[in-house]
KOLDRENGU-600480 format. One record per residue: residue in three letters; x, y, z of N, C-alpha, C, O, CB in turn. Coordinates in pm, whole numbers, plus 32768, in hexadecimal, padded with zeros to 4 digits. Glycine has a CB too. Layout:
N
ALAXYZXYZXYZXYZXYZ
...
This chain:
188
UNK80527F8880008000800080008056807F8000803780DF7FBA7FA380008079
UNK80C2807F804E811280F88059819180EB800881CD80807FFF8132811680EA
UNK81B881577FCE822B815C7F7682A8817D7FC582A38199803C821681C27F07
UNK831A81797F80839981977FBF83B0822D7FCC835E827E7FA0840A81597F71
UNK842182508009844082DC8023844D832E7FA4842283A17FA084BF82E78073
UNK848982F57F3B849883417EBE841183697E8583FE83D97E5684E782F07E58
UNK83B3830B7E87832D83297E5282E683927EA982A383EB7E7482D882A87E4C
UNK82F583897F2C82B883ED7F8582F584757F6B82AE84DA7F6382C983C5801A
UNK8379847A7F5F83BE84F97F45838F85347EC0837A85AD7EB7845884E47F43
UNK838084E27E5B835085117DD882C285467DE282A285AE7DA9835684A07D71
UNK826C84FF7E2A81E1852E7E3B81DB85B27E87818D860B7E64818E84C47E84
UNK822D85BE7EEF822F863B7F3B826686AE7EE78234871E7EEF8282862A7FBB
UNK82CC86927E97830886FB7E4482AE87227DCF82B687927D9D839086CD7E0E
UNK825786C67DA4820286DE7D31818087257D508127872D7CFB81E4865F7CEF
UNK817387587DC780F8879E7DED811D88217E32818D88327E6280A087457E4B
UNK80BF887A7E3580D388F77E7C809288EA7F05801988D97F0F8099896F7E2D
UNK80E288F37F6E80AD88EA7FF6806189698016808B89D87FF3811E88D4805D
UNK7FF18959805A7FA389CB80897FEF8A0B80FC800989CB81627F1389A080B5
UNK80138A8980EB80608AD2814F80098B3F818C7FC78B8A814480E08B0E8112
UNK80088B4782107FBB8BAD8257801E8C0D8298806A8BE682F07F5B8B6E82C1
UNK801C8C88826D80738CEF82A7801C8D6282D8801E8DCF829F80DC8D21823E
UNK7FD18D4A83437F778DAD837B7FBA8DEF83F37FDF8DAA84527EF18D6C83A3
UNK7FCA8E7383F180068EB784647FB78E9A84E47F3C8E9484E3800E8F4F844B
UNK80008E8A85517FC08E7585D37FB28DE385F97F968DC5866D7F3A8EB585D3
UNK7FC38D87859A7FBA8CF985BD80408CC985F180A98CEF85BD7F8E8CA58543
UNK803D8C75865880B78C37868880E68BD3861F80988B7F85F280A18BF18713
UNK81648BDB85FA819A8B7E859781CE8B0185DF82198B0B863F820B8BC08543
UNK81A48A8D85AE81D08A0E85E681F489B0857481D089C78501816389D18640
UNK823A89468596825F88E18533826D885A8578828E885285EE82E3890784EB
UNK825287F0852C82628768855D82AF871684F682BB873D848281D88726857C
UNK82E486A48524832D864884CD82E385C384C682CD8582852D83BE863484FF
UNK82BD859C844E82868516843482FE84C38408832D84D083978211851883C6
UNK832E846D846183A98421844B838483928424833F834C846F8405842384CA
UNK83B3836883AF839182E58378840C828C8370847C82BB835D835382F582EE
UNK83F5820A837F845F81A7836E841E8124834283AC8107836784B1819483F1
UNK846680D382F3842E805082CE84287FF6834984817FF8839E8483800D825F
UNK83BD7FA7835183AD7F4783BE837E7EC38386836F7EB4830D83497F7B8428
UNK83687E6383DC833C7DDE83B182B47DE3836C82987D8F831683367D808428
UNK82617E44839081DA7E4E835681CC7EC982FD81617F0682F881707E5183C6
UNK82367EEE82B882347F638260826B7FDC82A882A87FD1831281A67F7F822F
UNK82548051826C828780CC82A9824780E4833181CE80D18343826D8145824E
UNK829A810D838F826C812F8415828981C1843182E781FA83F982AF80D5847F
UNK823981FE8487824A828A84AF826282918544822D8242859281CF82DF8486
UNK82B382F3856B82D0830B85F9826783678635824883D085FD835D8348860A
UNK8230833E86A681D0838F86F18202839E8780824D834A87B38142834F86EF
UNK81D8840A87BE81F58420884B8171842688988109844A8862824784A28860
UNK817984028916810A841F8972813C849589C5819F848A8A0D80E283A089CE
UNK80F6850589B88120857E89FE8114856B8A9580B985288AC680CC85F789D0
UNK817185A68ADD816E85A08B6F80F285E98BA280BF86448B6181F085DE8BAC
UNK80C385C18C16804F86008C55807A86838C9780CF86858CF0800F85A08CBE
UNK803C86F18C68805887768CA07FD687C68CA27F8D87C88C3F80C887C08C4E
UNK7FBB88078D107F3E88528D1F7F3388C68CBC7EC588EA8C937F3288888DAC
UNK7FA489018C947FA089768C3D7FA689538BA87FB289AC8B54801189D38C5F
UNK7F9E88D38B867FAB88A58AFB7F2588718AC97EF3880D8AFC801888388AF0
UNK7EE988B38A647E6888838A327E7287FB89EC7E0C87BA89D47E2D88E789D2
UNK7EEC87CF89CC7F01874D898B7F4186E989EB7F7B868689C07F58875D890E
UNK7F3587038A6C7F6F86AF8AD47F41861D8AC57ECA86018ABF7F4A86E58B5F
UNK7FA285C18AC17F8385338ABA7F5C84FE8A317F4A84858A217F1685168B17
UNK7F4F855489CE7F25852989487F9484E088FE800B84F2891A7EF785A188F7
UNK7F6B848D889F7FC88452883F7FE084BC87D47F8184F787A17F8F83CB8800
UNK805E84D587B480808543875A80FE8521870B813A84B7871B809485C687AA
UNK8124857E86B781A4857A8671820385D786BC81D6863A86F7819685A485DA
UNK828585BB86BC82E1861786FD82D986A186BC82D186AC8641837285E186F8
UNK82DC8708870D82D9879086D682AC87F3873E829487D187B1827E8796865E
UNK82A288718712827888DA876E8283896387318286897386B782C988D487EC
UNK828889C7878882878A54875F830D8A83872983788A598756825F8AAB87D4
UNK83038ADC86C8837A8B1C869283B18B7E86F983668BCD8733835B8B63860A
UNK84338B78870D84788BD3876784C08C3E871584DB8C27869F84DB8B8787C3
UNK84E08CB1875085248D1C870585A68CEF86C285CA8D22865885418D8F8761
UNK85EC8C9086FE866B8C6386C386598C02864E86BA8BE4860986BF8C21872D
UNK85DF8BD1863785C58B7785C785BF8BC6854585748C26853B85418B2985DD
UNK860D8B9F84E386128BE58462858B8BDD841A85648C3B83D586808BAA8409
UNK85458B6D842A84C48B5883E8847F8AE4843084B08AB0849484D68B3A834E
UNK840B8ABC83FA83C28A50843D840789C8842D83F68971848283358A478407
UNK845389B583C384A1893983B785058931842A851488C7846784EB8933832E
UNK8547899F844885A589A284B9855B8985853C85938947859785EC8A2C84C1
UNK84DF89B18546848E899485BD847688FE85CA848888C68636840889DF85B7
UNK844D88BE855D8434882D856084B387E1858884AD878285D6840187FC84D7
UNK8524880A855085A387C8856E85C887DA860285EB877A8646861487FF8513
UNK85BF8856863385E2887286BF85858829872085B287E9877F85DD890886DA
UNK85038833870884A187F6876284B0875E876584A2872087CF8413881B8738
UNK84CD872186F384E0869086EF855B8668874085598606878A84ED865F865D
UNK85C686B68732863F869B8781861F86A8881686478653886586B286FD8759
UNK85D88712883D85B9872888CA855B86BD8902856E868F8973857B87B288DE
UNK84F7869588B5848F863B88E984B785A888E68498855E89448411864E889B
UNK84FB857C887B851984ED886F85AC84D0885085D0845D883884C384B08804
UNK86018537885086908523883F86BC84FA87B4872A84C687A486BD84BD889D
UNK866A8511874F868E84EB86C686BF85648678868385D0867E861784AC867F
UNK872B85508630875A85B585D18714859A854C87098528852187F685B285C1
UNK86E58604850C86A285F8848A86FA8639842086F186B184098614863B848E
UNK875185E983DF87AA8623837B875D864F82FF86F2861A82E0881685BE8354
UNK879586B082B8875486E782418738867B81D986D38683819487A987548204
UNK8790861781CC877985B1816687098550818A86E284FF813687F88564814E
UNK86D68556820486638503822B85DE85488210857485098218866D84DE82BE
UNK85E185CA81F08566861581D5852985E98151856A85ED80E8858386AE81D3
UNK84AB85BD81568463859580DD840B860580A883ED86088031840D851980FA
UNK83E2866180FE839086D280D3833387018141833B86D381B3833F86AD8059
UNK82DB875E811D827C8798817D81ED8778815181D0876780DB829088328188
UNK8195877081B48107875F819C80C387E881AA8105884B81C780C986F681FE
UNK804187EC81967FF5886981A17FF6889D82317FF0885182917F6588548172
UNK7FFC8922823C7FEB896282BF7F5E894A82F17EFF894382A2800989FB82B6
UNK7F50893C83737ECE892983B37EC38986842B7F2789B8845E7EBA889583DE
UNK7E47899B84567E3089E384D37DBF899E851D7D6F895884DE7E0F8A7A84B9
UNK7DB689B085A17D4B896F85ED7CC2899A85BA7CAF8A0A858B7D5989918683
UNK7C63893E85C37BDC895B85957B83899286047B1089B785EC7B9D88DE855A
UNK7BB78996867D7B6989C986EE7BA58A4C87217C1F8A58872B7B648960875E
UNK7B518AAD87407B858B2C87747BBA8B2388037BF78B8288347B198B94876E
UNK7BA58AB288467BD68AA288CF7C6C8A8B88D57CA98A98893F7B8E8A2F8913
UNK7CA88A6988637D388A5188617D818AD088397D458B2B88007D5B89DF8801
UNK7E028AD688567E508B4E88317E4A8B6587997E418B05874D7EE38B3F8860
UNK7E508BE3876E7E4F8C0086DE7ED88BE086A17F358C3086AA7E2A8C9686C5
UNK7EE28B6C86647F638B42862F7F548B0685A47EE78AE285787FA48ADD868C
UNK7FC48AFD85607FCD8AB784E0803D8A5184EE80A88A6E85257FE78B1B8467
UNK802489D884BC8085896D84CA80AF893B8440805A892083EB804B88F9851E
UNK8131892F842B816588F983AD81A4887183CA82048868841781CD895B836A
UNK816F8808838D81AA8783839C8217876B83338203878782BD813D87168391
UNK82888739835F82F6871283078303867B830F82F48640837A837C8758832E
UNK8320863C829D832D85AB829583C085888283840585BF822E82D785718220
UNK83EF852A82D7847A84FC82D3847A846482C38422841F82F684C785268354
UNK84DE8431827C84EB83A2826A85748370829485DA83AB826F84D1837D81DA
UNK8577830482E185F282C4830D85F0823382DD858D81ED82EF860282CB83A8
UNK865D820782A08666817D826E8665811782DF863680A782CD86E4816C8219
UNK869A813E8354869580E883CB86568137843C866781B08446872380B683F2
UNK860F80F0849185CB8132850186318175855D868A81338593857680CD8551
UNK862381FA8570867D823E85CD86528224865D85DE82048679868082D685B1
UNK86B0823286B78695821E87468659829E8780869B83068782871781F78793
UNK85E0829687AF859E830987ED85A082F788858599828788B7850B831987B9
UNK85AA836688CC85A98362895F853C83BF8992850B8416894A8635838A8999
UNK851783AC8A0D84AD83FC8A4B84ED84718A96854F84608ADE845783A58AAB
UNK84B384E98A8384DF85608ACC847485858B338412853D8B4384FA85D78A6A
UNK848885F58B78842686238BDA83A086468B99833886418BDB845C869B8C26
UNK83A2866A8B19832886918AD382D9861A8A9D8268862A8A70834B86ED8A60
UNK831585A38AA382DD852D8A6282D184BC8AC78330849C8B0E8335850289EB
UNK825A847F8ACE8245840E8B29826B83898AE9828583288B3081B4840A8B55
UNK826D83838A64829183078A20829A831B898A8267837D8955822C829A8A40
UNK82DA82BD894782E482BE88B582B28238888182B881D288C7837782DA8885
UNK828082388805825381BD87C6826081C987308255823686F881C0819C87EE
UNK8279815986F0827D8151865D82018104863381EC809486608302810C8629
UNK81B0813F85DD813680FE85AD813B80EF8516815D814E84D080B9814E85D8
UNK8118807884E381148064845280A580B88413803480BC844580FF7FCF8431
UNK80C680FC83A48063815083617FEB80FF83307F7A8130833580A2819882EB
UNK8002808583027F93803182D27F30801383427EB8800D832B7FC97FAE8297
UNK7F64800183BC7F0A7FE8842C7EBB806684507E47805D84777F5A7FB884A6
UNK7EF980DA84427EB08156845B7E38815F83FE7DC8817A84297F0C81D1844A
UNK7E518148837E7DE58150831C7D7580EE833F7D00810D832C7E1A8135828E
UNK7D99807983717D36801283907CE7803184107C7A7FFB84227D7B7F8D839F
UNK7D1B808684667CD480A184E47C95812C84E67C78816285517D338093855A
UNK7C80816584707C3B81E784687BA981D584907B698172846B7C45822383D9
UNK7B75823584DA7AEA823085047AC982A5855F7AFC8313854D7ACC81AD854B
UNK7A74828A85C07A4D82EF86207A5F82B686AC7A55823D86C179BA831E8609
UNK7A78830F870B7A8B82E587957A62835787F17A5883CA87C77B1E82BB87AE
UNK7A4C8336886D7A2C839988D37AAD83BE891B7AF58367894C79C183628939
UNK7ACA844089207B3E847389697B0E84DE89CA7AA1851489BC7BAA84AC8908
UNK7B6184FA8A2C7B4385638A8D7B8185E68A5D7BFA85EE8A497B78853E8B1B
UNK7B2E864A8A4A7B5E86CF8A257B30872E8A937AB9874D8A9F7B2986FC8997
UNK7B91875B8AE27B7687B38B557B06877A8BAE7AAB87C18BD97B4F88408B23
UNK7B1086F88BC77AB386B68C227A3086898BE479DE864C8C297A9687108C92
UNK7A1A86A48B65799D867B8B2379B9860A8AC07A1686138A6F795C86F48ADA
UNK796A85A18AC8797685338A687946856389E078D5859389D2792484B58A98
UNK799B8555897B797D858888F579A1851E888F7A0B84E0889779CA860C88D8
UNK79498507882E796684A887C379B584EE8755798F855A872778E2846C8789
UNK7A2384B1872A7A7C84ED86C77AA58486865F7AA1840E86777AFA8527870C
UNK7ACB84B885E87B0D846485847B98844585BA7BD8849A85F77B1484AB84F7
UNK7BC683CA85A37C4783A385DB7C7D832685997C3A82E585497C3B838E8671
UNK7CF8830685BE7D31828385A87D32824486327D7C8272868A7DC382888564
UNK7CE381DD86487CD9819D86CA7D25811986C47CEE80B2869E7C44818686F4
UNK7DA3811F86EB7DFC80AB86E47E19807A87717E8B808287A07E7F80CE869A
UNK7DB4804787B57DC58015883D7DDE8085889E7D8780DA88B27E377FB38843
UNK7E54808688DC7E7880ED893D7E99817288FB7EA281D889407EED80BF8990
UNK7EAA817388797ECE81EE88317E54822087E47E3181EB877A7F4681D687D0
UNK7E148286881B7DA582C887D57DDC834C87A07DFD83A787EC7D2782DE8834
UNK7DE58354871C7E2083C886DA7DB0841A869E7D6983EB86467E88839D866D
UNK7DA1849586CE7D3184E886A17D60857986957DD6859686AD7CB784DD8702
UNK7D0785D286727D258660866C7D85868185FB7D7D8647858E7D5F869086EF
UNK7DE186DE86167E41870985B07E978695857D7EB2868D85057E9B877685E9
UNK7EC2863C85D57F1585CC85AA7EC68571854D7EFD854184EA7F49857D8624
UNK7E488558856A7DF2850A85117DE7854E84897DF0850B84227D6684F7854F
UNK7DD385D084877DC6861884097E47861483B77E438604833D7D9E86A98423
UNK7EB9862283F97F3A861983B57F4A858F83767F6B858383007FAF86368417
UNK7F33852783C57F45849E83947EE2847A83277F05843482C87F38843C8407
UNK7E6784A983337E02848D82CB7E2F84C382457E26847F81DF7D7984C982F1
UNK7E60853E82457E92857981CA7F09852E81947F148517811B7EB6860981E0
UNK7F65850781ED7FDA84BF81C07FB6843681887FEC840D8121803D84B08231
UNK7F5A83EE81C97F348369819B7EF6836E81107F0C831480BE7ED3832881FD
UNK7EA883D480F47E7083E5806D7EDE83FB80087EDB83C47F9A7E0C845B8068
UNK7F40844B802C7FAF846A7FD3800583EE7FBA803183D67F49800484DB800E
UNK801E83A08023807B832F801A803C82AF7FE2808482527FBE80B3831380A2
UNK7FB982AA7FDA7F77822F7FAD7F8D82147F1A7F5C81B17EE57EE282367FC9
């Protein structure tokens, strides 16, 4: 079902990514890190640490975060945040391309724009847990596609039904679900 890194890079390069450059939005970036596994391409996910001041506390996510003044651009943000959160270096030759910019669909979240970058590693890199991350996991993309559906999640104490990938203990929803949905369509 899923193609190799060269095909993904070609597909990403052959399209124009939707870019959002709206003044006043917090700029953020994430890294979708891929590697071949026994069941096809796998992606690295983190479980965010539990923090009262984090609206994404405890969620399954991609490594990433807010752009800092010292970051040259959002790609630099994705690289820095990935290093800080899971200890992985993202070399330029591992970059496959960028996906469309997204922003939260609910006004209760901070006004931000997120740019996902896709990276490919021929061998699974060693990821470690930082203070910002409660755990890491590698999930096969084919299994994500197979477990797409709806699930009940807690949003600020209220049970809410959402579109998601419900893969047992890993319920991937919200912005991460939207990023992966777009990528899975592109990579299929």
